[in-house]
C-alpha positions, 0 to 999 in steps of 0.5 A, a space after each residue: 500499499 505504501 509503495 502505491 501511495 509513493 508512486 501515485 504521489 510522484 505521478 501527481 507531482 510530475 503531472 503538475 510540473 508539466 502544466 504549461 499554458 500553450 497559446 495556439 493561433 488559429 487563422 481567422 477569416 470573415 464568415 462565408 455564406 453556406 447554402 443548404 439548398 437540396 430540394 427534393 421532388 416527389 412527383 406524387 405530391 402537388 408542391 415541392 418542399 422548398 427549404 433553403 438553410 443559410 448559415 455562416 462559417 465560424 472559427 475553429 472553436 466556434 459554433 456554426 451560426 445560422 444566417 438570420 439577416 439575409 436581405 433577400 432570398 429568392 428563386 428566379 425561374 426562367 422557362 427555356 425553349 427548344 434552343 435553350 433561350 428564355 421565353 418567360 421569367 418568374 420568381 419565388 420569394 422566401 422568408 424565415 417563418 421561424 425567426 432565428 432558424 436560418 431556414 427560408 421557405 416560400 413567403 405566405 404573406 405575398 398575394 400570389 402563391 410563392 410555393 413551387 408546383 411539382 407540375 411546373 418543375 416536371 413539365 417545363 425546361 426551367 433554369 433555376 437561380 437562387 439569389 441571396 443578398 447578405 451583408 452587402 453582397 449578392 450570391 447566386 447558384 443555378 441549377 436545372 431539374 434532374 430526374 431519377 429512377 425508382 428503386 426496384 427492390 430493397 431487401 435485407 442481407 446477412 453479410 458483414 464487412 468488418 464485424 457483427 455490428 453491421 446491417 446490410 441492405 441490398 438495393 436494386 434499380 434499373 438505369 435509364 438507358 437514354 442518357 448518362 446518369 448520376 445518382 446520389 443515394 440517401 441512406 439516412 443518418 447522414 449516410 450518402 453514396 454516389 454512383 454513375 452508370 458507366 458500367 451498367 448503362 441501361 441495365 439492372 444494377 444491384 449493390 450492398 450497403 453496410 450500416 455500421 450498426 446492428 439495428 434493433 428489430 422493428 427499426 424502419 430504414 428509408 433509402 432514397 435515390 436522387 437524380 444528379 448531374 455531374 457537378 452535383 455528383 462530384 460535389 457529393 463525392 468529395 463531401 462523402 470522402 471528406 466526412 467518411 460517413 461520420 456526419 452529414 454532408 453539410 456539416 463542418 467539412 463543407 468549408 473545404 469544398 466548393 459547390 455552385 454558390 458564387 459571389 456575384 456582387 461585382 458581376 454584370 452578366 447574370 448568365 455567367 456565374 463564376 469568380 473570375 477576377 475575384 477568386 477569394 470571394 465565394 459562398 459555400 454549399 449547394 443548390 439543386 432541384 432533383 427527383 427522389 424516389 424512396 423505399 422503406 424496409 423494417 428490421 426483423 
């Protein structure tokens, strides 16, 4: 007992003697706008659930804060003809319904309905431009609607990759043969996967996905397949690689990946969204409008 007491005393003295205050200088830059604007279109519904979440980057030790003081958040709709030329223009104005949330939705105070109809999205060739005015700067992101294909089958498997505490789900779908396709799979819990049809164009494709958790019986899992263009596919692929499945794609690592949100404050041509001439001024995040099909499975 006495030997243990002496040893612990020596350790205590040593630890006390090593307590030095180290000041670490962390680089600080002005907050950047972060846009979470993934709009998922369910063609069985009447309206698209439009929600655009705005936040700002923070220091290493600070929490990410919502953007609650945006001067303007709108979506511009430009209907295009067969030659890709605009034939009509409309706008949808967004506002915060829950003050301080940083989540912007169609403004119900307008005389005209600011919601976005699914039929408008599906039946027309439209270029969508999200415009955000914040702290004296103007940001824009452009996208077009991208379709997906249904999930043909979703079933449970009994294989594992690294251990017993895993759950295998097997997904089967049929690729659209008429174009080059990119897909983003949403497995819930911040788990995403991307795939392109290079090696299975126009064919049935089946793959396994492994959750690193052995779910309890009765747990319902929902899997979604989202359409994507090449740019959105590349963006999500990079974010998945950075997060390594540990968190959602719009968490802190988003600050290291550039999306399709540009600072257009000093640009005089709204048809060319880039940062040529001002490479250090840009927003972060992504704006996309994509079709989504979902399927559910219950753990037995």
